[in-house]
Backbone as a printed PyTorch tensor [residue, N CA C, xyz], in Angstrom:
tensor([[[ 27.6570,  78.5430, -91.2630],
         [ 26.6800,  79.5790, -90.9970],
         [ 27.1620,  80.4050, -89.8150]],

        [[ 26.8960,  81.6880, -89.8740],
         [ 27.1760,  82.5770, -88.7620],
         [ 25.8880,  83.2960, -88.3840]],

        [[ 25.8190,  83.7620, -87.1600],
         [ 24.6470,  84.4840, -86.6820],
         [ 24.5800,  85.8490, -87.3370]],

        [[ 23.3990,  86.2200, -87.8160],
         [ 23.1820,  87.5320, -88.4210],
         [ 22.1000,  88.2790, -87.6490]],

        [[ 22.0520,  89.5850, -87.8480],
         [ 21.0080,  90.3860, -87.1990],
         [ 19.6250,  89.9180, -87.6450]],

        [[ 19.5040,  89.5780, -88.9210],
         [ 18.2200,  89.1260, -89.4590],
         [ 17.7680,  87.8380, -88.7620]],

        [[ 18.6820,  86.8830, -88.5840],
         [ 18.3520,  85.6290, -87.9080],
         [ 17.9370,  85.9110, -86.4620]],

        [[ 18.6670,  86.7890, -85.7990],
         [ 18.3690,  87.1150, -84.4050],
         [ 17.0110,  87.7960, -84.2760]],

        [[ 16.6860,  88.6910, -85.1920],
         [ 15.3740,  89.3460, -85.1830],
         [ 14.2650,  88.3300, -85.4240]],

        [[ 14.4770,  87.4190, -86.3690],
         [ 13.4880,  86.3880, -86.6590],
         [ 13.2730,  85.4980, -85.4330]],

        [[ 14.3590,  85.1410, -84.7590],
         [ 14.2560,  84.3140, -83.5580],
         [ 13.4540,  85.0410, -82.4740]],

        [[ 13.7430,  86.3150, -82.2720],
         [ 13.0190,  87.0940, -81.2600],
         [ 11.5330,  87.1630, -81.5920]],

        [[ 11.2050,  87.3180, -82.8620],
         [  9.7970,  87.3440, -83.2550],
         [  9.1230,  86.0050, -83.0120]],

        [[  9.8360,  84.9180, -83.2760],
         [  9.2570,  83.5890, -83.0950],
         [  9.0030,  83.2620, -81.6310]],

        [[  9.9080,  83.6630, -80.7500],
         [  9.7290,  83.3600, -79.3250],
         [  8.9770,  84.4790, -78.6020]],

        [[  8.6930,  85.5530, -79.3260],
         [  7.9490,  86.7030, -78.7910],
         [  8.5990,  87.3170, -77.5640]],

        [[  9.9130,  87.3800, -77.6110],
         [ 10.6810,  88.0260, -76.5560],
         [ 11.7440,  88.8780, -77.2150]],

        [[ 12.0640,  89.9900, -76.5850],
         [ 13.1350,  90.8290, -77.1060],
         [ 14.2460,  90.9120, -76.0650]],

        [[ 15.4240,  91.1780, -76.5450],
         [ 16.5810,  91.2930, -75.6730],
         [ 17.1900,  92.6700, -75.8590]],

        [[ 17.9270,  93.1570, -74.8740],
         [ 18.5920,  94.4490, -75.0140],
         [ 19.6090,  94.4240, -76.1630]],

        [[ 19.8310,  95.5760, -76.7590],
         [ 20.7830,  95.6820, -77.8670],
         [ 22.1860,  95.2470, -77.4490]],

        [[ 22.5750,  95.5410, -76.2190],
         [ 23.9230,  95.1600, -75.7730],
         [ 24.0750,  93.6410, -75.7540]],

        [[ 23.0310,  92.9490, -75.3300],
         [ 23.0590,  91.4850, -75.3070],
         [ 23.0880,  90.9260, -76.7220]],

        [[ 22.3280,  91.5340, -77.6180],
         [ 22.3280,  91.1100, -79.0210],
         [ 23.7040,  91.3110, -79.6420]],

        [[ 24.3470,  92.4210, -79.3230],
         [ 25.6890,  92.6840, -79.8530],
         [ 26.6940,  91.6500, -79.3550]],

        [[ 26.5670,  91.2380, -78.0910],
         [ 27.4560,  90.2060, -77.5520],
         [ 27.2880,  88.8930, -78.3190]],

        [[ 26.0320,  88.5240, -78.5860],
         [ 25.7810,  87.3020, -79.3480],
         [ 26.3580,  87.4000, -80.7540]],

        [[ 26.1740,  88.5500, -81.3810],
         [ 26.6850,  88.7310, -82.7370],
         [ 28.2090,  88.6910, -82.7620]],

        [[ 28.8510,  89.2440, -81.7450],
         [ 30.3110,  89.1820, -81.6830],
         [ 30.7990,  87.7440, -81.5010]],

        [[ 30.0940,  86.9860, -80.6770],
         [ 30.5010,  85.6200, -80.3820],
         [ 30.2030,  84.6590, -81.5390]],

        [[ 29.0050,  84.7640, -82.1020],
         [ 28.5600,  83.7860, -83.0980],
         [ 28.4710,  84.3440, -84.5190]],

        [[ 28.7820,  85.6070, -84.6910],
         [ 28.6300,  86.2450, -85.9890],
         [ 29.8380,  86.1640, -86.8910]],

        [[ 30.7920,  85.3290, -86.5440],
         [ 31.9860,  85.1850, -87.3790],
         [ 32.4990,  83.7520, -87.2810]],

        [[ 33.2020,  83.2910, -88.2930],
         [ 33.7570,  81.9390, -88.2250],
         [ 34.7370,  81.8180, -87.0600]],

        [[ 34.9830,  80.6010, -86.6090],
         [ 35.9030,  80.3820, -85.4990],
         [ 37.0550,  79.4880, -85.9470]],

        [[ 38.1330,  79.5190, -85.2050],
         [ 39.3110,  78.7040, -85.5010],
         [ 39.3720,  77.5720, -84.4820]],

        [[ 39.4460,  76.3440, -84.9860],
         [ 39.4950,  75.2030, -84.0710],
         [ 40.9110,  74.9940, -83.5350]],

        [[ 41.0830,  73.9490, -82.7370],
         [ 42.3720,  73.6770, -82.0910],
         [ 43.4980,  73.3920, -83.0760]],

        [[ 43.1510,  72.9480, -84.2720],
         [ 44.1500,  72.6280, -85.2840],
         [ 44.4290,  73.7920, -86.2250]],

        [[ 43.7990,  74.9300, -85.9800],
         [ 44.0330,  76.1180, -86.7930],
         [ 43.1580,  76.2300, -88.0240]],

        [[ 42.1510,  75.3690, -88.1540],
         [ 41.2390,  75.4360, -89.2930],
         [ 40.1100,  76.4200, -89.0110]],

        [[ 39.7130,  77.1590, -90.0340],
         [ 38.5990,  78.0980, -89.9010],
         [ 37.3070,  77.3300, -90.1710]],

        [[ 36.3750,  77.4070, -89.2420],
         [ 35.0950,  76.7080, -89.3570],
         [ 33.9510,  77.6730, -89.1100]],

        [[ 32.7740,  77.2820, -89.5810],
         [ 31.5510,  78.0170, -89.2700],
         [ 30.6660,  77.1090, -88.4350]],

        [[ 29.7140,  77.7110, -87.7570],
         [ 28.7690,  76.9600, -86.9510],
         [ 27.6930,  76.3610, -87.8550]],

        [[ 27.1030,  75.2500, -87.4290],
         [ 25.9550,  74.7090, -88.1490],
         [ 24.7200,  75.4970, -87.7240]],

        [[ 23.6590,  75.3780, -88.4910],
         [ 22.4230,  76.0790, -88.1450],
         [ 21.9130,  75.6070, -86.7790]],

        [[ 22.0580,  74.3210, -86.5010],
         [ 21.6310,  73.7900, -85.2110],
         [ 22.4720,  74.3750, -84.0770]],

        [[ 23.7790,  74.5150, -84.2850],
         [ 24.6490,  75.1360, -83.2740],
         [ 24.1940,  76.5500, -82.9620]],

        [[ 23.9210,  77.3250, -84.0080],
         [ 23.4700,  78.7100, -83.8320],
         [ 22.1660,  78.7260, -83.0450]],

        [[ 21.2030,  77.9010, -83.4560],
         [ 19.9060,  77.8660, -82.7920],
         [ 20.0640,  77.5310, -81.3160]],

        [[ 20.8420,  76.5030, -81.0010],
         [ 21.0170,  76.0770, -79.6090],
         [ 21.7420,  77.1330, -78.7830]],

        [[ 22.7670,  77.7410, -79.3220],
         [ 23.5050,  78.7650, -78.5830],
         [ 22.6260,  79.9830, -78.3100]],

        [[ 21.8270,  80.3860, -79.2880],
         [ 20.9260,  81.5260, -79.1020],
         [ 19.8490,  81.1630, -78.0780]],

        [[ 19.2950,  79.9690, -78.1750],
         [ 18.2570,  79.5290, -77.2300],
         [ 18.7970,  79.5310, -75.7990]],

        [[ 19.9940,  78.9790, -75.6120],
         [ 20.5970,  78.9330, -74.2780],
         [ 20.9100,  80.3380, -73.7670]],

        [[ 21.3680,  81.1980, -74.6480],
         [ 21.6780,  82.5710, -74.2480],
         [ 20.4060,  83.2970, -73.8150]],

        [[ 19.3150,  83.0890, -74.5420],
         [ 18.0450,  83.6920, -74.1570],
         [ 17.6150,  83.1820, -72.7970]],

        [[ 17.7390,  81.8890, -72.5560],
         [ 17.3580,  81.3210, -71.2560],
         [ 18.1800,  81.9430, -70.1370]],

        [[ 19.5020,  82.0300, -70.3290],
         [ 20.3610,  82.6410, -69.2990],
         [ 19.9580,  84.0870, -69.0470]],

        [[ 19.7190,  84.8230, -70.1260],
         [ 19.3830,  86.2390, -69.9870],
         [ 18.0900,  86.4220, -69.1980]],

        [[ 17.0480,  85.6820, -69.5490],
         [ 15.7740,  85.8770, -68.8770],
         [ 15.7760,  85.3100, -67.4640]],

        [[ 16.6270,  84.3400, -67.2020],
         [ 16.7770,  83.8390, -65.8320],
         [ 17.4390,  84.9090, -64.9630]],

        [[ 18.4520,  85.5950, -65.5070],
         [ 19.1380,  86.6680, -64.7800],
         [ 18.2070,  87.8540, -64.5400]],

        [[ 17.3550,  88.1470, -65.5020],
         [ 16.4310,  89.2770, -65.3690],
         [ 15.4230,  89.0290, -64.2570]],

        [[ 14.9710,  87.7780, -64.1080],
         [ 13.9850,  87.4420, -63.0870],
         [ 14.5570,  87.5110, -61.6810]],

        [[ 15.8540,  87.2500, -61.5230],
         [ 16.4390,  87.2420, -60.1750],
         [ 17.0490,  88.5660, -59.8200]]])
């Protein structure tokens, strides 16, 4: 699974918070495509990986905004 705009919009609606478009684009660039592991294999993230990475990114973003 890779992060999509639709998934990101759904997540924002569920947590009732929005993020700037630039931040959303960074997430999509990072998680929106398969990755290559240390052995050269192409892998995708699990749904849980995507959820956790997006959740942590939201926490970092809103922590930075408050300070």
